[in-house]
C-alpha positions in Angstrom: 38.7 96.7 143.5 35.2 95.4 144.4 34.4 94.7 140.7 37.7 92.8 140.3 37.1 90.8 143.4 33.6 89.8 142.3 34.9 88.7 138.9 37.6 86.6 140.5 35.1 85.1 142.9 32.7 84.3 140.1 35.5 82.6 138.1 37.2 80.3 140.6 36.5 81.0 144.2 33.0 79.6 144.5 33.7 76.1 146.0 31.9 73.1 144.7 30.9 71.9 148.1 28.5 74.8 148.6 30.7 77.2 150.6 30.3 80.8 149.5 32.5 83.8 150.5 30.9 86.8 152.1 32.6 90.1 152.7 30.8 90.6 156.0 31.0 88.3 158.9 27.7 86.5 159.1 26.7 85.0 162.5 23.7 82.6 162.1 20.9 83.0 164.6 21.0 80.4 167.3 18.4 77.7 166.8 15.7 77.2 169.4 16.8 74.6 171.9 20.3 74.3 170.5 21.7 73.1 173.8 19.3 70.2 174.0 21.2 67.9 171.6 24.5 68.6 173.5 22.9 67.8 176.9 21.3 64.7 175.4 24.5 63.4 174.0 26.3 64.1 177.3 23.8 62.0 179.3 23.5 59.2 176.7 27.2 58.7 176.2 28.0 58.9 179.9 25.3 56.4 180.7 26.4 54.1 177.9 30.0 54.3 179.2 29.0 53.4 182.7 26.7 50.5 181.5 29.4 49.0 179.4 31.9 49.1 182.2 29.4 47.6 184.6 28.5 44.8 182.2 32.2 44.0 181.5 32.8 43.8 185.3 29.9 41.4 185.7 31.0 39.2 182.8 34.6 39.1 183.9 33.5 38.0 187.4 31.3 35.2 186.0 34.1 34.0 183.7 36.6 34.2 186.5 34.4 31.9 188.6 34.1 29.5 185.7 37.8 29.3 185.1 38.6 29.1 188.8 35.9 26.7 189.8 36.9 24.6 192.8 39.5 27.0 194.0 39.6 28.7 197.4 39.3 32.1 195.8 35.7 31.6 194.5 34.3 29.0 197.0 31.6 30.6 199.2 31.8 34.0 197.6 28.0 34.6 197.5 28.3 38.4 197.4 30.7 38.3 194.5 28.4 35.9 192.5 25.3 38.1 193.2 27.2 41.2 192.1 28.4 39.6 188.9 24.9 38.3 188.1 23.3 41.6 188.7 25.8 43.5 186.6 25.5 41.1 183.8 21.8 40.3 183.7 20.6 43.8 184.4 23.4 46.1 183.1 23.9 44.0 179.9 20.5 44.3 178.4 20.3 48.0 179.3 23.7 48.6 177.7 22.6 46.7 174.5 19.4 48.7 174.2 21.1 52.0 174.7 23.8 51.2 172.3 21.3 50.2 169.6 19.5 53.6 170.1 22.9 55.4 169.7 24.0 53.3 166.7 20.8 54.0 164.7 21.2 57.7 165.2 24.7 57.6 163.8 23.4 57.6 160.3 23.1 61.4 160.8 26.3 63.2 159.9 25.7 65.7 162.8 25.7 62.8 165.3 28.9 61.4 163.9 30.7 64.8 164.0 29.6 65.4 167.6 32.2 65.6 170.4 30.3 63.1 172.5 30.7 60.2 170.0 34.4 60.8 169.5 35.1 61.2 173.2 33.1 58.1 174.1 34.9 55.9 171.6 38.3 57.3 172.6 37.7 56.9 176.3 36.2 53.4 176.1 38.9 52.3 173.6 41.7 53.5 176.0 40.0 51.9 179.1 39.4 48.6 177.3 42.9 48.5 175.8 44.6 49.2 179.1 42.5 46.8 181.1 42.6 43.9 178.7 46.3 44.2 178.1 47.0 44.4 181.9 44.8 41.4 182.6 46.2 39.2 179.8 49.9 40.1 180.5 49.4 39.6 184.2 47.9 36.2 183.6 50.8 35.2 181.4 53.4 36.5 183.9 51.6 34.5 186.7 51.7 31.3 184.7 55.4 31.8 183.9 56.0 32.4 187.6 54.4 29.2 188.5 51.5 30.7 190.4 48.5 28.3 190.7 45.9 30.8 192.1 45.0 34.3 190.9 45.8 34.0 187.2 42.3 32.9 186.4 40.8 36.2 187.5 43.4 38.1 185.5 42.7 36.0 182.4 38.9 36.4 182.6 39.3 40.1 183.1 41.6 40.4 180.1 39.4 38.2 177.8 36.2 40.1 178.6 37.8 43.5 178.1 39.5 42.3 174.9 36.0 41.6 173.6 35.0 45.1 174.5 38.1 46.4 172.8 37.4 44.5 169.6 33.8 45.8 169.6 34.8 49.4 170.0 37.6 49.1 167.5 35.0 47.8 165.0 32.9 50.9 165.6 35.9 53.2 165.5 37.0 51.8 162.1 33.4 51.5 160.7 33.4 53.0 157.1 30.2 55.0 157.6 29.7 55.6 161.3 33.2 56.2 162.6 33.6 59.6 164.4 34.4 62.6 162.4 35.9 64.4 165.4 39.3 63.3 166.9 39.3 60.1 164.8 43.0 59.4 165.2 43.3 59.9 169.0 42.8 56.1 169.8 45.8 55.3 167.5 48.1 57.7 169.4 46.8 56.5 172.8 47.4 52.8 171.9 50.9 53.5 170.6 51.8 55.5 173.7 50.5 52.8 176.0 52.3 50.0 174.1 55.5 52.0 174.1 55.4 52.6 177.9 54.7 49.0 179.0 57.0 47.7 176.3 59.9 49.8 177.4 59.2 49.1 181.1 59.1 45.3 180.5 62.3 45.4 178.4 64.2 47.5 180.9 63.1 45.2 183.8 64.1 42.0 181.9 67.5 43.4 180.9 68.1 44.7 184.5 67.3 41.3 186.0 69.6 39.6 183.5 72.4 42.0 184.2 71.9 41.9 188.0 72.2 38.1 187.8 75.4 38.3 185.9 76.9 40.9 188.2 75.9 38.9 191.3 77.4 35.8 189.8 80.6 37.7 189.0 81.0 39.3 192.4 79.7 36.5 194.7 79.9 32.7 194.7 76.7 32.3 196.6 74.0 30.3 194.8 70.8 31.9 193.8 67.7 30.4 195.5 64.9 31.3 193.1 65.3 30.6 189.4 66.5 33.9 187.9 65.1 33.2 184.5 61.5 33.4 185.8 61.8 37.0 186.5 63.4 37.6 183.1 60.7 35.7 181.3 57.9 37.5 183.2 59.4 40.9 182.3 59.9 39.8 178.7 56.2 38.8 178.5 55.3 42.4 179.5 57.9 43.8 177.0 56.7 41.6 174.2 53.0 42.5 174.8 53.8 46.2 174.9 55.8 45.9 171.7 52.9 44.2 170.0 50.5 46.9 171.0 52.9 49.6 169.9 53.5 47.9 166.6 49.8 47.4 165.9 48.9 51.1 166.5 52.1 52.8 165.4 52.9 50.7 162.3 49.8 48.8 161.3 47.3 51.6 162.0 49.6 54.3 160.6 50.3 56.2 163.8 53.8 57.2 162.6 52.3 59.0 159.6 49.9 61.1 161.7 50.9 64.8 161.9 48.2 66.2 164.1 48.9 68.3 167.1 48.0 65.5 169.5 50.3 63.1 167.7 53.2 65.6 167.8 52.7 66.3 171.5 52.7 62.6 172.2 55.8 62.1 170.1 57.7 64.9 172.0 56.5 64.1 175.5 56.8 60.3 175.5 59.1 59.5 172.6 61.6 62.3 173.2 61.2 63.7 176.7 60.5 60.3 178.4 63.4 58.6 176.5 65.8 61.4 177.3 65.0 61.2 181.0 65.5 57.4 181.0 68.8 57.8 179.1 70.2 60.5 181.3 69.1 58.8 184.5 70.6 55.5 183.5 73.8 57.0 182.2 74.3 59.2 185.2 73.8 56.3 187.6 76.3 54.1 185.6 78.9 56.9 185.8 78.2 57.4 189.5 78.8 53.7 190.2 82.0 53.7 188.2 83.3 56.8 190.1 82.5 55.1 193.4 84.4 52.0 192.4 87.4 54.2 191.6 87.4 56.7 194.4 84.9 55.7 197.1 85.1 52.0 198.1 83.6 52.5 201.5 80.6 50.3 201.1 80.6 46.5 200.3 81.1 45.7 196.6 77.6 44.2 196.3 75.9 47.4 197.6 77.8 49.6 195.3 77.0 47.4 192.2 73.4 47.0 193.1 72.0 49.8 190.9 74.4 49.0 188.0 72.2 46.5 186.1 69.0 48.7 186.1 71.1 51.7 185.2 72.7 50.0 182.2 69.3 48.7 181.0 67.6 52.1 181.4 70.4 53.9 179.6 70.6 51.4 176.7 66.8 51.1 176.1 66.2 54.8 176.6 68.9 55.6 174.1 67.4 53.4 171.4 63.9 54.8 172.0 65.3 58.3 171.9 67.2 57.7 168.7 64.2 56.2 166.9 61.8 59.0 167.8 64.4 61.6 167.1 64.6 60.2 163.6 60.8 60.2 163.3 60.6 63.8 164.4 63.0 64.9 161.7 60.1 64.5 159.2 57.7 66.6 161.3 57.0 70.3 161.3 59.5 72.9 162.4 57.5 73.5 165.6 57.8 69.8 166.5 61.5 69.8 165.9 61.9 72.9 168.1 59.8 71.3 170.8 62.0 68.2 170.7 65.1 70.3 170.9 63.8 72.4 173.9 62.7 69.4 176.0 66.1 67.7 175.4 67.9 70.9 176.3 65.7 71.3 179.4 66.6 67.8 180.7 70.3 68.5 180.2 70.0 71.9 181.9 68.2 70.4 185.0 70.8 67.6 185.2 73.7 70.1 184.9 72.2 72.6 187.4 71.7 69.8 189.8 75.3 68.7 189.5 76.5 72.2 190.0 74.5 72.6 193.1 75.7 69.3 194.6 79.3 70.0 193.7 79.2 73.5 195.4 77.5 71.9 198.4 80.1 69.2 198.7 83.1 71.6 198.1 81.9 73.9 200.9 81.6 71.0 203.2 85.1 69.7 202.4 86.5 73.3 202.7 84.9 73.8 206.1 85.7 70.4 207.4 88.8 68.9 205.8 88.2 65.6 207.6 84.7 65.3 206.3 83.2 61.8 206.2 82.8 59.4 203.4 79.2 60.6 202.8 80.4 64.0 201.5 82.7 62.2 199.0 79.8 60.1 197.8 77.7 63.3 197.4 80.5 65.0 195.5 80.7 62.0 193.1 77.0 62.1 192.5 77.2 65.8 191.6 80.0 65.2 189.3 78.1 62.4 187.5 75.0 64.6 187.0 77.2 67.5 185.7 79.2 65.3 183.3 76.1 63.8 181.8 73.8 66.9 181.8 76.4 69.5 180.8 77.4 68.0 177.4 73.8 67.1 176.6 72.7 70.7 177.2 75.7 72.1 175.3 75.2 69.9 172.2 71.5 70.5 172.1 71.2 74.2 172.9 74.5 75.2 171.1 75.2 78.3 173.1 78.1 79.3 170.9 76.1 79.1 167.7 73.7 82.0 166.8 70.2 80.8 166.3 68.5 81.1 162.9 66.5 84.2 162.3 63.4 82.2 161.9 63.9 80.5 165.3 64.1 83.8 167.1 60.5 84.7 166.4 59.0 81.4 167.4 56.8 81.2 170.4 58.3 77.9 171.7 61.8 79.5 172.2 60.4 82.5 173.9 58.2 80.4 176.2 61.1 78.2 177.1 63.4 81.1 177.9 60.8 82.8 180.0 59.8 79.6 181.8 63.4 78.7 182.7 64.3 82.2 183.8 61.1 82.5 185.8 61.3 79.2 187.6 65.0 79.6 188.3 64.4 83.1 189.7 61.6 81.9 192.0 63.8 79.1 193.3 66.7 81.5 193.7 64.6 84.0 195.7 63.3 81.2 198.0 66.8 79.9 198.5 68.1 83.3 199.3 65.5 83.7 202.0 66.5 80.3 203.5 70.1 81.4 203.5 69.2 84.6 205.3 67.2 82.7 207.8 70.1 80.3 208.4 72.6 83.3 208.9 70.4 85.1 211.4 69.7 81.8 213.2 73.4 81.2 213.5 74.1 84.8 214.8 71.2 84.8 217.3 71.5 81.2 218.6 73.6 80.8 221.7 73.8 77.0 221.4 76.6 75.8 219.1 74.9 73.8 216.3 77.7 73.5 213.7 79.5 76.1 211.6 77.8 78.7 209.4 79.1 77.0 206.3 77.4 73.7 207.3 74.1 75.6 207.7 74.1 77.4 204.4 76.1 75.1 202.1 73.0 73.2 200.7 70.9 76.2 199.9 73.9 78.1 198.7 74.7 75.4 196.2 71.1 75.6 195.0 71.3 79.4 194.8 74.5 79.2 192.6 72.9 76.7 190.2 69.6 78.5 189.8 71.3 81.9 189.7 73.5 80.8 186.8 70.5 79.4 184.9 68.3 82.4 185.5 71.0 84.9 184.6 72.0 83.1 181.4 68.5 82.6 180.1 67.5 86.1 180.9 70.5 87.4 178.9 69.6 85.2 176.0 66.0 86.4 176.1 67.0 90.1 176.1 69.4 89.4 173.2 66.7 87.7 171.2 64.4 90.7 171.8 67.0 93.2 170.7 67.9 91.2 167.6 64.2 90.9 166.6 63.5 94.5 167.2 66.6 95.7 165.2 65.9 93.4 162.3 64.1 95.3 159.5 60.7 94.0 158.9 60.2 93.2 155.2 57.1 94.4 153.6 56.4 92.5 150.4 52.7 93.0 150.2 50.6 96.1 151.2 47.4 94.3 152.1 46.3 90.7 152.6 42.7 89.5 152.5 42.2 86.1 154.2 39.1 84.1 153.5 38.8 81.2 156.0 36.5 79.4 158.3 37.2 78.3 161.9 39.9 80.0 163.9 41.9 82.3 161.6 44.4 83.6 164.2 47.3 81.2 163.4 47.0 82.0 159.7 46.7 85.8 160.4 50.0 85.7 162.4 51.8 83.8 159.6 50.5 86.1 156.9 51.5 89.2 158.8 55.0 87.9 159.7 55.8 86.7 156.1 54.4 89.7 154.2 54.6 92.5 156.8 51.2 93.6 155.7 47.9 94.2 157.5 45.5 91.2 157.3 41.7 91.5 156.7 39.8 88.4 157.6 36.6 87.5 155.7 34.7 84.5 157.1 33.1 81.8 155.0 29.4 81.1 155.4 28.8 77.4 155.8 26.2 76.3 153.3 24.2 73.6 155.1 25.4 70.7 157.1 27.6 69.3 154.3 30.0 72.1 154.8 30.2 71.5 158.5 30.8 67.8 158.0 33.6 68.5 155.5 35.3 70.9 157.8 35.2 68.4 160.7 36.6 65.6 158.5 39.4 67.7 157.3 40.4 69.1 160.7 43.1 66.5 161.3 44.6 67.1 157.9 44.7 70.9 158.2 47.0 71.2 161.2 50.0 72.2 159.0 48.1 75.0 157.3 50.2 77.8 158.9 53.5 76.3 157.6 52.1 75.6 154.2 50.8 79.2 154.0 54.2 80.6 154.9 55.8 78.6 152.1 53.1 79.8 149.6 53.6 83.4 150.5 57.4 83.3 150.3 58.6 85.5 147.4 55.2 87.0 146.7 55.6 90.7 145.9 52.4 92.4 144.8 50.1 95.2 146.1 47.3 92.9 147.4 46.9 89.2 148.0 43.7 87.2 148.3 44.2 84.0 150.3 41.4 81.4 150.3 41.5 78.5 152.7 39.5 75.4 152.0 37.9 73.1 151.4 39.9 70.9 153.6 43.6 71.7 153.5 43.6 73.5 150.2 45.3 76.9 150.0 44.8 79.4 147.2 47.0 82.5 147.0 45.7 84.9 144.4 47.7 88.1 143.6 45.6 91.2 143.0 46.5 94.3 141.0 46.6 97.7 142.6 43.9 100.2 142.0 
């Protein structure tokens, strides 16, 4: 076995980049003073970050005074002028000198692959993007709104920070000195920020437009302020956000990124945020329609007041959700499952909330047949939440369809079931304690303070909802465990030898699950700094290694398998003969 392995290694497993395989795990001796570069980078990049921020504040203050010369806002502000001059004339040269020191050291590959350089660029890029966009869009909205004062300061702030953004974007995209660690995080951050303010501005503009139309339909009173100003101001924010999103998501290739951070942002913002917006808007629209049909106790204007914002939120949220759902279809199975689970979770929360409110309202009506109009409104709100959340949960979770065998063993499904069951059980226990307290308070209190049903109907409704959620998900969790335990574990390979660098645990789990064999891990010994730089550069491209390894091992039926990972995202699966 050893002779064959040596022959195979001599023929094709010695990598051209200088990485050699070793059968024993070799731990290099720590270099003397190895913590010194880390501490130095921490201090240098923190100081550079602070100096750049101070200089930008000073320059924006001076530019704001120049643009607003002669206005009341800047006249006589000696303290502000002194602060701006000090920040600019003292902080500026210090920031320039420190930056030149840092920039010259970036010729070294170790400096470019350090965490400090990547974190500094990411943090400063995010701060400058958010500050510049907020300043410029605020100035545009102020001009559209007819404001004569204040927009100069916003404009100066936006212009200065736009310069800082352009400077750091140039460093981030530099062909030789760009960071090797987390190089794609600024793209994701920019796309997420643009999406958030773009959606917010679009929803606000559409809501103002619909509110104006609804008010004109239900009332003949004239509108004092020009309604179009609010719409144009919101559209300015929406257009600015859309431009930022397009630049990072389309132009910079954010939609093609398949790193863990990009997938998390896609699921949390593009799926979860959009689903929350859609469900909230749709539920509110249904609630208003039900009130118009069965509960016309308030004036018409008051009942229709949330309708415009609800329609806008539901429509825009549905578009964003549909787009990101289509994008997630091309991602990994883990990302698809995460999108499914967060959507199911939103539907579950909405449905459980509706059940609790309906039980609460039904108990109140049963105890007091002549209940007021507030109970009817509460009942309609519960029905709205249940009607919107129930079908969403049913269509996403598919309780009547058995899950795929591969889905049963995934960690995301297990974590979701345990989390829902655990949180629901905790809330149910607390609610049960509250009910017990209310019951004993009713029995021991001599003063009549309402019926027992009135005291316990709210916590009882919550107990019913959380009890149903906890019981169902606990039953599903036990069923999944029993199915997984009863399923015969296939064993296609007797032994697996995995040769890799970095953290091999995800690859070990995949190899064991697919082959059913024990896995022996052999570490690669990095040959010099070039191997380290190569691994750091390929880190973002190697996040799908477990899935690709599972595909490579499918159908392999031999006695032993040698798996070599690297360089980069390369996977070599080499069958070995038995002794």
